[in-house]
C-alpha positions in Angstrom: 59.3 -77.6 160.8 59.1 -74.4 163.5 60.1 -71.2 162.9 60.6 -71.0 167.1 64.6 -70.6 167.6 65.9 -73.0 169.6 68.2 -71.1 172.6 70.8 -72.7 174.8 69.6 -70.5 178.1 72.6 -70.4 180.6 72.4 -71.5 184.2 72.8 -68.3 186.2 73.9 -71.2 188.9 76.4 -73.0 186.4 79.7 -71.9 187.7 83.0 -73.7 185.9 84.6 -77.0 188.0 88.0 -76.2 186.0 90.4 -73.0 185.6 93.2 -71.5 182.9 96.4 -70.6 184.0 99.2 -68.9 182.6 102.3 -69.5 184.5 105.6 -67.4 183.8 108.8 -66.3 184.6 112.4 -66.1 183.5 113.9 -69.6 182.9 114.8 -71.8 185.5 112.4 -70.2 188.2 110.5 -73.4 188.0 107.4 -73.1 186.0 107.0 -76.2 185.0 107.7 -77.6 188.4 104.8 -75.6 188.8 102.9 -76.6 185.9 103.1 -80.5 187.7 101.3 -78.9 190.6 98.3 -79.5 189.1 95.4 -81.7 189.6 96.9 -85.4 187.8 96.8 -86.9 185.2 98.4 -84.2 183.6 98.9 -84.6 179.8 102.0 -82.0 178.6 102.4 -80.9 175.2 106.5 -80.2 175.2 108.5 -78.0 173.1 110.8 -77.6 175.4 114.3 -79.6 175.6 114.3 -83.4 176.2 114.5 -84.5 179.8 112.4 -80.9 180.4 110.4 -82.3 182.9 112.7 -84.3 184.7 113.0 -82.6 187.8 109.1 -81.8 188.0 108.7 -85.5 188.2 111.0 -85.8 190.9 109.7 -83.0 193.0 106.2 -84.5 192.4 107.3 -87.7 192.7 104.2 -90.4 191.9 102.4 -88.3 189.9 101.1 -89.2 186.6 102.4 -87.0 184.1 102.1 -87.7 180.4 104.2 -85.9 178.2 104.1 -85.5 174.6 106.5 -83.8 172.2 105.1 -81.4 170.0 105.4 -81.9 166.1 103.5 -79.1 164.4 99.7 -78.4 164.3 98.7 -82.3 163.9 99.6 -82.2 167.3 97.3 -80.2 168.7 94.4 -82.0 166.3 96.0 -85.8 168.1 95.8 -84.2 171.0 92.0 -82.9 171.1 91.0 -86.2 170.1 92.4 -88.3 172.6 91.2 -85.8 175.2 87.7 -86.3 173.8 88.0 -90.1 174.0 86.4 -93.2 175.6 87.8 -93.4 179.1 90.5 -91.0 179.4 91.2 -89.6 182.5 93.8 -86.5 181.9 92.5 -84.0 184.4 95.0 -81.0 183.2 96.6 -80.2 180.0 100.1 -78.3 180.0 101.3 -76.9 177.0 104.6 -75.9 177.8 106.3 -73.5 176.9 103.8 -71.9 174.6 106.3 -69.9 172.4 108.0 -72.4 171.6 104.4 -74.2 169.9 103.5 -71.0 168.8 107.1 -70.6 166.6 106.8 -74.1 165.5 103.2 -73.0 164.4 104.2 -69.9 162.4 106.0 -71.9 159.7 102.6 -72.9 159.1 101.3 -69.9 157.6 103.3 -68.1 155.2 101.9 -65.0 153.3 102.4 -65.3 149.5 105.4 -63.2 150.4 107.3 -64.8 152.4 105.7 -63.4 155.4 103.5 -65.0 158.2 100.5 -64.8 158.3 100.0 -63.7 162.3 95.9 -63.2 162.0 95.7 -67.0 160.3 98.3 -68.1 163.4 96.5 -66.6 165.8 93.4 -68.1 165.3 94.6 -71.7 165.4 96.3 -71.2 168.4 92.7 -69.6 170.0 90.7 -72.5 168.5 92.6 -74.8 170.2 92.1 -73.1 173.3 88.6 -72.8 172.7 87.9 -76.0 171.9 89.5 -76.7 175.4 86.3 -75.4 177.2 83.9 -78.2 176.5 86.2 -80.4 178.2 86.2 -81.2 181.9 90.3 -80.6 181.6 92.6 -77.8 183.8 94.2 -75.7 181.0 98.0 -74.7 182.2 100.2 -72.6 179.9 103.9 -72.3 180.6 105.4 -68.9 179.0 108.5 -67.2 179.1 108.4 -63.9 180.1 108.2 -60.6 177.4 109.3 -56.8 178.3 107.1 -54.6 176.3 109.6 -51.9 175.7 109.0 -50.5 171.7 107.7 -47.3 170.9 103.8 -47.8 172.2 105.3 -50.2 174.5 104.1 -49.5 178.7 107.3 -50.6 180.0 105.8 -54.1 181.9 106.7 -57.5 181.5 103.7 -60.0 180.5 104.1 -63.9 179.3 105.2 -64.6 175.9 102.4 -65.8 174.0 102.9 -63.9 171.1 101.9 -60.1 170.4 100.1 -57.9 171.6 96.5 -59.2 170.5 97.1 -63.0 171.4 98.4 -61.8 174.7 95.1 -60.0 175.5 92.7 -63.5 173.8 94.6 -65.5 176.3 95.0 -63.4 179.4 91.0 -62.8 179.0 90.8 -66.2 178.8 92.9 -66.7 182.1 91.1 -66.8 185.7 94.9 -66.4 186.9 98.0 -65.5 186.0 101.0 -65.9 187.7 104.7 -64.6 187.7 106.7 -67.6 189.1 110.0 -67.3 191.7 112.0 -69.9 193.2 113.1 -69.3 196.4 116.5 -71.2 197.1 116.7 -73.8 200.0 119.9 -75.5 200.8 119.8 -77.8 198.6 117.8 -77.8 195.6 115.6 -80.5 197.3 114.9 -77.5 199.4 113.8 -74.7 196.9 110.2 -73.5 197.2 108.3 -71.7 194.5 105.9 -68.5 195.0 104.0 -67.1 192.4 102.7 -63.4 192.5 99.0 -63.5 191.4 98.1 -59.7 191.6 99.6 -57.0 189.5 103.1 -55.8 191.3 105.3 -53.3 190.1 106.2 -54.0 186.1 104.5 -57.2 186.2 101.4 -58.2 184.5 99.1 -60.6 186.5 95.4 -61.7 187.6 93.5 -63.8 189.7 89.9 -63.7 188.8 88.7 -66.8 190.6 86.1 -67.1 193.3 88.5 -67.9 195.9 91.0 -64.6 197.0 94.2 -66.4 197.4 95.9 -63.0 198.1 98.7 -61.3 196.4 101.4 -64.0 196.8 101.1 -67.9 197.2 102.9 -70.8 197.4 102.8 -72.3 193.8 100.3 -75.3 194.6 97.8 -75.6 191.4 95.8 -78.4 192.8 95.2 -76.3 196.0 94.2 -73.2 194.3 91.7 -75.3 192.2 90.4 -76.5 195.3 90.4 -72.8 196.9 88.6 -71.7 194.1 85.8 -74.6 193.3 82.3 -73.9 193.4 80.4 -74.6 196.6 77.9 -76.6 196.0 77.4 -77.2 200.0 73.4 -76.1 199.2 72.9 -78.6 196.8 71.2 -81.3 196.9 74.2 -83.8 196.2 76.3 -81.3 198.6 74.5 -83.0 201.3 75.7 -86.5 200.6 73.1 -87.3 197.7 74.9 -88.4 194.5 74.6 -85.3 191.9 72.3 -86.1 189.4 73.4 -88.1 186.4 75.1 -90.6 188.3 73.7 -94.6 189.0 71.9 -93.3 191.8 69.3 -92.0 190.1 68.8 -95.5 188.1 66.8 -98.1 188.8 68.1 -101.4 190.1 67.2 -103.9 187.2 68.5 -101.1 184.8 71.8 -100.9 186.5 72.3 -104.7 186.3 71.4 -104.1 182.5 74.2 -101.9 181.9 71.5 -99.4 180.6 
């Protein structure tokens, strides 16, 4: 047995092909509609009321949106196994609303004196989010607003994704933190949805993607992800050849044998 440690070196040219986004706003501003603008098939873990995605389905007619009801922590495990399953084709997972999922999970983490074990609860949530890193899938967190107005508060509006410690971890994990705003049209079908992408006034926002999407932009996650996708034009498969690992590298007889 060799005493030499086995190290996994990082490829300096490696870039993420998927993105993690937080969409947050007051109720009724179009967060779910915005989440449904992500690449499909979309798997929604819903802790919202039944039918919460009815209008999102109308607005994004034809999109493959699969909605599962959040029950308890077992839902997270079942979703992870589903996403890891052979032949799964989900491109985006949505947690909507994050606060509803968090509140239901809190019941599963009591202390001996009946209070909530916040450390255990936060580890459960972050463990699930971190486990999604290994999957080739976009992650969208939908959240309400939270005003940080306590004695130590800064008076700013944050996405409601738990307490200060968890908010910091979720924001650190995210590429984009966008505040959603519905711009009413003559009727609801003409409504537009925009997002503040950079901090503005009391709004806590963030953009750390390779593409500069501007301070504010129309809310279209598919377009954002396409703009921020890594540029592979200077790589061999960016010039028309197949990427490594494709069947183009397999000998014809191996293809016929199903190797």
